[in-house]
C-alpha positions in Angstrom: -137.1 -57.0 180.4 -133.9 -56.6 178.4 -131.9 -55.8 181.5 -133.3 -58.9 183.2 -132.3 -61.2 180.3 -129.0 -59.6 179.4 -127.0 -61.3 182.2 -128.3 -64.8 181.3 -128.5 -64.7 177.5 -126.8 -63.0 174.5 -127.3 -62.9 170.7 -126.6 -60.1 168.3 -130.2 -58.9 168.0 -131.3 -59.5 171.5 -132.3 -55.9 172.3 -134.3 -55.4 169.1 -136.1 -58.7 169.4 -137.1 -58.1 173.0 -138.3 -54.6 172.2 -140.4 -56.0 169.4 -141.8 -58.7 171.6 -142.7 -56.3 174.4 -144.3 -53.8 171.9 -146.6 -56.4 170.5 -147.8 -57.4 174.0 -148.5 -54.0 175.4 -152.0 -53.9 177.0 -153.9 -51.5 179.1 -156.6 -52.3 181.6 -159.4 -49.8 182.0 -161.7 -49.6 185.0 -164.0 -47.0 186.4 -164.8 -46.0 190.0 -168.2 -44.4 190.2 -170.5 -42.8 192.6 -168.0 -40.5 194.4 -168.8 -37.1 195.9 -168.5 -34.3 193.4 -165.1 -32.6 193.4 -164.6 -28.9 193.1 -164.4 -29.4 189.3 -167.7 -31.4 189.3 -166.0 -34.8 188.7 -167.8 -37.8 190.3 -165.8 -40.7 189.0 -162.2 -41.9 188.6 -161.2 -43.6 185.4 -158.3 -46.0 186.2 -156.0 -47.0 183.4 -153.3 -49.5 184.1 -150.4 -50.4 181.8 -150.2 -54.2 182.2 -146.5 -54.3 181.3 -145.2 -51.7 183.6 -148.1 -51.8 186.1 -148.2 -48.0 186.0 -151.6 -46.6 186.8 -153.3 -43.4 185.7 -156.2 -42.0 187.7 -158.2 -39.6 185.6 -161.1 -37.7 187.2 -164.2 -37.8 185.0 -168.0 -37.4 185.2 -170.3 -40.5 185.1 -172.2 -38.9 182.2 -169.2 -38.4 179.9 -170.0 -39.7 176.4 -167.8 -42.3 174.8 -166.5 -39.6 172.4 -165.4 -37.4 175.3 -163.7 -40.4 177.0 -162.0 -41.2 173.7 -160.6 -37.6 173.4 -159.5 -37.7 177.1 -157.8 -41.1 176.5 -155.9 -39.7 173.5 -154.9 -36.5 175.3 -153.8 -38.3 178.5 -152.5 -41.7 177.5 -151.9 -42.0 173.7 -150.0 -38.7 173.7 -147.5 -40.2 176.2 -147.2 -43.8 175.1 -148.7 -44.2 171.7 -151.7 -46.4 170.7 -151.8 -49.7 172.7 -152.1 -53.0 170.8 -155.0 -54.1 172.9 -157.3 -52.7 175.6 -158.9 -54.7 178.4 -162.1 -53.2 179.7 -164.2 -53.8 182.8 -167.2 -54.1 180.4 -168.7 -50.7 181.2 -171.7 -50.4 178.8 -170.0 -47.4 177.1 -167.2 -49.7 176.0 -169.2 -52.7 174.8 -171.3 -52.9 171.7 
């Protein structure tokens, strides 16, 4: 975003302000593909996590019967470890993610 705006605009704190703006709006979209054939590691679903800012997608093989606690640990080890904690998460309303 900074590189897109840099040729058109300038002020002394442009880079810092754009970085803060983007950081506050980071979101991730989480969906699940279920009912697949079992893989060699007994995974039958794919957990799809998309960074809405960069549109980068992660495809994580999981089992349909994973608990919310197991999914949370997997999320931390696969996503949070790389990018930090997102400011918001958009879910496909899977019953495990709604109260």
